C-alpha positions in Angstrom: 2.2 6.7 6.8 2.7 10.2 6.2 4.1 12.4 3.7 6.5 16.0 4.2 7.8 17.9 2.2 9.2 20.9 1.9 9.1 23.9 -0.3 9.4 27.4 0.7 12.5 27.9 -1.0 12.2 30.6 -3.5 14.1 28.4 -6.6 16.7 31.7 -6.8 18.6 29.7 -9.2 15.7 29.2 -11.4 14.9 33.0 -12.0 13.2 34.7 -14.0 10.8 31.4 -14.3 10.6 30.7 -10.3 9.8 35.3 -9.5 5.7 33.5 -10.4 6.0 30.0 -10.5 7.3 27.9 -7.3 10.4 25.8 -8.8 8.4 22.3 -8.0 5.9 23.7 -10.6 8.3 24.0 -13.3 6.9 21.4 -16.3 10.3 18.9 -17.9 8.5 16.9 -20.7 5.2 18.7 -20.4 5.2 17.4 -16.2 5.5 19.7 -13.2 8.4 18.1 -11.6 6.4 17.1 -8.3 4.2 15.4 -10.2 7.1 13.1 -10.7 7.2 12.5 -7.3 3.9 12.0 -6.6 3.0 9.8 -9.4 5.2 7.1 -7.1 3.2 7.8 -4.0 -0.5 7.2 -5.9 1.5 3.9 -6.9 2.8 3.2 -3.6 -0.6 3.6 -1.9 -0.6 3.6 2.1 0.1 7.2 2.5 -2.9 9.0 5.0 -1.6 12.4 4.7 0.8 14.8 3.0 2.2 18.0 4.5 3.8 20.7 2.3 5.7 23.0 4.3 5.0 26.2 2.0 6.6 29.4 1.2 7.9 31.4 -1.9 4.0 31.5 -4.0 2.1 29.3 -1.5 -0.7 30.3 -2.8 -0.2 28.4 -6.0 1.3 25.8 -4.3 -1.7 25.2 -2.3 -3.9 25.6 -4.7 -2.7 23.1 -7.6 -2.0 20.5 -4.8 -5.3 20.5 -3.9 -6.7 20.0 -6.7 -3.9 17.6 -8.4 -3.7 14.9 -5.9 -5.5 12.4 -3.6 -4.3 12.5 -0.3 -5.6 15.2 2.6 -3.2 17.8 3.0 -2.2 20.5 5.1 -0.3 23.4 4.6 2.0 25.0 6.9 3.8 28.6 6.4 7.9 28.5 6.8 8.2 32.0 7.6 11.4 32.2 8.3 13.6 30.5 6.0 16.3 28.9 8.6 17.5 25.2 6.8 15.7 21.7 6.6 15.4 21.0 10.2 13.2 23.7 11.1 11.2 23.2 7.6 10.7 19.5 9.5 10.1 20.7 12.3 6.8 22.5 11.3 5.1 19.2 10.8 5.6 18.3 14.3 1.9 18.7 15.5 0.6 16.0 12.3 3.4 13.1 12.4 2.5 10.3 15.0 3.4 7.7 12.4 6.0 6.6 10.3 7.1 9.3 7.5 8.6 10.2 4.6 10.7 13.7 3.8 10.6 14.6 0.0 12.4 17.7 -1.4 10.7 17.8 -4.9 13.5 19.6 -7.3 15.0 16.5 -8.1 13.4 13.1 -10.1 14.3 9.9 -8.9 14.0 6.0 -9.6 13.9 4.5 -6.5 11.2 1.3 -5.8 9.9 2.7 -2.4 7.6 -0.1 -1.6 10.5 -1.1 0.2 9.8 0.8 3.0 6.7 -1.6 3.7 9.2 -4.7 4.7 12.5 -2.5 6.5 13.1 -3.1 10.4 15.6 0.0 10.4 14.6 3.2 11.5 15.0 4.5 8.7 16.3 4.7 5.2 17.9 7.2 3.0 18.5 6.6 -0.6 21.7 7.9 -2.4 23.4 7.8 -5.9 27.1 7.8 -7.1 28.5 11.1 -8.1 31.5 12.1 -9.5 31.8 15.5 -8.3 31.2 14.6 -4.9 32.5 18.4 -3.7 29.4 19.5 -4.2 27.7 17.4 -2.3 26.7 15.6 1.1 28.0 12.7 1.3 27.0 9.3 3.1 29.3 7.0 5.0 28.2 3.8 5.8 29.4 0.6 7.9 30.5 -2.9 6.5 26.3 -4.0 6.8 25.0 -0.7 4.6 24.2 1.7 7.0 24.9 5.2 7.5 27.7 6.4 10.1 27.8 10.3 8.7 26.7 12.6 6.4 29.8 14.5 5.5 29.2 18.3 3.5 30.7 19.0 0.3 33.9 17.5 1.6 37.4 18.1 0.0 38.8 14.5 -0.4 36.7 11.3 -1.6 35.4 10.0 1.4 32.0 8.9 -0.1 30.6 9.7 -3.3 27.1 8.4 -2.5 25.2 11.5 -2.5 22.7 12.8 -1.0 19.5 13.5 -2.8 16.7 14.6 -0.8 14.8 11.6 -0.4 14.0 9.7 3.2 11.7 7.5 5.8 12.6 7.8 8.8 10.6 5.0 11.3 11.7 5.9 14.2 9.3 9.2 14.4 9.6 10.2 18.0 13.3 9.9 17.6 13.4 12.1 14.4 12.1 14.8 16.0 14.4 14.5 19.8 17.0 14.8 16.4 15.7 18.1 15.4 15.3 19.9 18.9 18.4 19.3 19.7 19.5 20.2 16.2 17.1 23.5 16.8 18.6 24.0 20.1 23.1 24.3 18.9 24.5 26.7 17.1 24.0 27.3 13.4 26.1 25.0 11.0 27.3 27.3 8.1 23.7 29.5 9.2 21.4 27.6 8.8 19.8 23.7 10.3 19.9 21.5 8.9 18.3 17.8 9.1 21.2 15.5 7.9 22.6 17.0 11.3 19.2 15.8 13.5 19.8 12.6 11.4 23.4 11.6 13.1 21.6 12.6 16.3 19.2 9.1 15.6 23.0 7.7 14.2 25.5 8.6 17.5 22.2 6.9 19.7 22.1 3.4 18.3 19.2 4.2 14.9 19.7 2.3 12.3 19.8 4.1 8.9 19.7 1.9 5.6 21.2 3.6 2.3 19.7 2.5 -0.5 21.3 3.3 -3.7 18.8 4.9 -6.4 18.7 3.6 -10.5 19.0 7.3 -11.1 18.4 10.9 -10.0 18.1 14.4 -12.0 18.8 17.6 -11.0 15.5 20.3 -11.5 17.2 22.8 -9.5 19.0 25.0 -12.7 18.4 25.8 -15.9 21.3 23.2 -17.0 20.3 20.4 -15.1 16.4 21.0 -15.6 17.0 21.0 -19.6 19.2 18.1 -18.5 16.1 16.1 -17.0 14.0 17.0 -19.8 16.6 15.3 -22.1 17.0 12.6 -20.1 13.1 11.8 -19.6 12.3 12.7 -23.4 14.9 9.1 -23.4 13.1 7.1 -20.5 9.8 7.1 -22.4 7.4 10.7 -22.3 8.4 12.3 -25.8 5.1 13.2 -27.8 5.6 13.5 -31.3 3.0 16.3 -32.2 0.1 14.6 -34.5 0.1 17.0 -36.9 2.8 18.8 -38.5 2.8 22.0 -41.0 4.4 23.1 -43.8 8.3 22.6 -44.2 8.6 21.0 -40.7 11.2 18.6 -39.7 10.6 16.7 -36.2 14.1 15.6 -34.9 13.4 12.7 -32.0 13.1 13.1 -28.6 10.5 15.9 -28.1 7.6 16.5 -26.3 4.8 18.6 -28.5 1.2 19.2 -26.9 -2.3 19.4 -28.6 -2.3 22.8 -30.4 0.7 23.6 -31.2 1.3 25.2 -34.9 4.3 24.5 -36.5 5.4 26.4 -39.7 8.8 26.3 -41.6 11.0 24.7 -38.9 13.0 22.5 -36.9 12.0 20.8 -33.8 14.1 18.6 -31.8 15.9 17.2 -30.7 14.9 16.8 -27.1 12.3 19.4 -26.8 9.3 20.6 -25.0 6.6 22.3 -26.4 3.3 23.4 -24.4 -0.3 24.0 -25.8 -1.3 26.3 -28.4 2.1 27.9 -29.2 2.7 28.7 -32.4 7.2 27.9 -33.9 7.1 29.9 -37.2 10.2 29.5 -39.2 13.1 28.9 -36.3 14.8 26.2 -35.4 15.1 24.7 -32.0 17.4 22.2 -30.2 17.6 21.6 -26.3 14.6 23.5 -25.3 11.7 24.2 -23.0 9.1 26.3 -24.8 5.9 26.9 -22.3 1.8 27.2 -23.7 0.5 29.9 -25.2 4.2 31.2 -26.5 4.9 32.9 -29.7 8.9 32.0 -31.4 9.4 33.5 -35.4 12.7 33.4 -37.1 14.6 32.0 -34.0 17.4 30.1 -33.9 17.8 28.8 -30.0 19.2 25.9 -27.9 19.8 25.5 -24.1 16.9 27.6 -23.7 14.0 28.1 -21.3 11.0 30.1 -23.4 8.0 30.5 -20.1 3.6 30.8 -20.6 2.6 33.4 -23.4 5.8 35.1 -24.4 7.2 36.2 -27.6 10.4 35.1 -28.5 11.2 37.0 -31.9 14.7 36.7 -34.0 16.6 35.9 -31.4 19.9 33.8 -31.8 21.7 31.7 -29.3 20.7 30.6 -25.7 17.8 33.1 -24.6 15.7 32.6 -21.0 12.9 34.1 -21.3 10.0 33.9 -17.8 6.4 34.1 -18.8 4.3 37.4 -20.5 8.3 38.7 -21.5 8.8 39.7 -25.1 11.6 39.3 -27.2 12.6 40.8 -30.3 16.1 41.4 -32.1 16.2 43.2 -34.8 18.3 42.2 -38.1 
């Protein structure tokens, strides 16, 4: 099998952090979002090659992937952001067998090994949601095969949201569908990969629909913090080996080695990177990068980047790497 990972986007909903850090490399519970997906692929095995479709901060993505993951890797730049079908089209020269297509701004609980035994032309994984109007939702027939995807429906035709995780066994028909999609007028300004799936279905392909046990978004500040909390609750928590004077730790937290805590309350749902100092502060529902300094602060629902300084702030802050926030009273 091969894997296509489109990650050319700029991550605008997570600015300012994504000005200098690729969105898939932002950390949740001490681990970059992309690592959660890649570890699932390592456990699966049988991966011949990963094709990364890069764009924004492509040099950082390539350096990280080459250093971190064991797979043979190819990097293709998407110079024109024309949609998901356009991104996958760029991998055409490397796809000569069944392929995963995985968008890595979410974390999912799914058994990928089902692909080893399926006789379907493809698989699309979904998650039932209440706010179905925000998503592309998948409609199925009585046998559990997809009949269509409806983008952001106004009526509850389905509540099974498309989560951006696909396996395509009939890769030749997929690229036929992509060619067709790219020959049509843009759909709301983009070429959607789901239109290529619809092309496949309309020509008799069977795409099986499977529900995931869990799906956790990491595409904006609020959902990133929610997913951090979920990962801590699901076993990623790590208490500090030692704590300083007058420190209270409220589980769950993830605190790396080398963090210095004094006169502070940490948690719940806090992740702190190595080398950070927290003094005279209260943190909850917050992610702090490595090498930061926080003094006299009372923060919740906050994102603080690497080597940032936050002094005297109260409430919610969103501070990127190497920034300085000082509030005098």
